[in-house]
C-alpha positions, 0 to 999 in steps of 0.5 A: 129626935133630929128634926130639920127645918125643911126636908126634901128627901121624904117628899121625893120618896113619896113620888119618886117614880113619877118624878123619874119618868118626867125627867126621863121624858125630857132627856129622851126627847132631846128638847131641854131648853124652852120646850113643851114642859116649860110651855105646859108649866107656864100655862098651868101656873097662869091658869092656876092664878087666873092670869093670861100669861106665864113666863118661865125664867131661871129664878125668882130674882130674875123674875122680879128684875125682868117684870119690873123692867117690863113694867117700865121702871127706869133710872130715877124712878121711885119704888115702894117696898118692904125692908123685911124681905129677901134681898132680891125684892130690893136689888131688882129696883137698884139694878134698874137704877131706880130708888127704893123707898121703904115702908115699915111693916105690920107687927102681927102679919109682918107684911108691909103696912099699907097705911105707911104706903099710902102716907108715902104716896100722899106726902113724900117730897118726890111723890110724883116720881113714885112709879111702882109698889112691890108688896110681898106676901111674906111667909105665905100670908096674903096681904090685903089684895082689895086695898092694893087694888084700890091703891093702884087705882087711886095713885096710878102706880104699877103693882108688882106682887112678890109671891115667892112665898105665897103661891096658893094663898087667897084673900076674901074681899068685902063682897065675899069674893075670893081672889088669889095672891098674884092676881091683882098686880100688873104683874106678879112673880114666883120663886121655885127655889127648892124649899118653897111650897112649890119647889124645884130641884134647883132654881126656877122662877115665873112671871104672870100677867094679863097684859099682852105687852108686858108678857111679850116684853118679859119673853124678850127680856129673858132671851137676850132681848130677842123676839126673833133669833139673832134680832135684838130690839132691846138688851135683855139677859139669859134667864130661861126656866130649865126644861127639866125643872119645868117637868119636875114642877108640872108633877109637883103642881098637881100636889100643891093643894095637898102640900098646903093643906098639910102645912096648915094642919101642922100650923094648927097643931103648933097653935093648939100645943102652944096654947095647951102648954101655956107658951103663948105667954112667951111667944106670939105665933101666926094667926091669919086674919079671917079674910086672908089665908096663910100657906105657911111657907115659913112658920115664924114666931115672935119671942116676947122677952128678947131671948130669940138667940138663946132659944135658937141655940137651945133648939140647935143642941136638941137637933131641931132646925130653925132659921132667922128670917131676916137677921138685918132689915134691908134699909140697914144693909151696908149696900143701901147706906147711900139711901140715908136710912138709919137705925130707928127709922123703921122700928117694927121691921127692926124689932122683928129682925131681933125677935122672930124665929122660924120653926120646922114646917114641911108637908111630911112633918109628923105630929110627933115631930111637932110635939117634940119641937113644942116640948123642947120649947117648954123645957127652954122657957121653964129653965129661963124662968128658973134662972 
């Protein structure tokens, strides 16, 4: 049975006519740049998060860069973030000629370790130059939003939430209140890359904020630094969410809750089968905390015996899609050698890069496909035991 890591085609078939109508509406209108679909989608996302402003941009990478610029980060500033994330989380810092500081990750959630973040804020020799913190809700599991809020208040730094993988995830505060990822930072960013839980049929990104000044600067930066046509008070870039992609995303946003619930059901099915087949002695698998939700953008397991690559090769032969997020931590990437990090500095992140594997998860995945993945894994581990 061929099982992809992610399948766009089956999802498209389920609401093809609605999608084609939205596309036709845009092209027939003649408004294809920053038109009503973008405005509607910006409002819809802002309302979904509980923010005052949404600013659509060309992709999630630009969203991070523009938002960090709008928050006032400049040359020589320090910004704390995780080494276990997609490259754009850190490149947005260096593109502004600021300096990344990496903090190690939690071994269970793979989110940045907030104890390590606070240790840096307290003890780093250049702590007065630390101006911002970019937490990433990795794989769709919410980081402790209550503690992030406390960190911002205690250390008076800017918080830019990277929510590329976490749209729809929530956190339960100690008082019982429920808050969403993207709702506590000075700004937050989303990616609508096609494989995301809310994915376009091309690139797309969004910045959300409740700060009027930040929002206006983001709008100018995405349009060559121009608030008024042909008048440029600052230097910006060309990064506008495409009207066609906004129309597509307006259709899919109505289905996001259903997409997430189906992903959660698949994750529970995996967990149930792993326990039933006694595979939990070989792997660790996602187990969200009681006060945080996981929206399973990726379903990432950890191999306990260091045979991740062998399992991946075995599943590939069975035509089961997998991926490695991420094969090399960012602090060890060649382009960041100048920062002075070396192997062993952030051991939890480094270990994760050698031990983790993403398994197929997408809303249209059938029970039989989940069972086939698990059964193939059972065969692999039995063969391993026999060797």
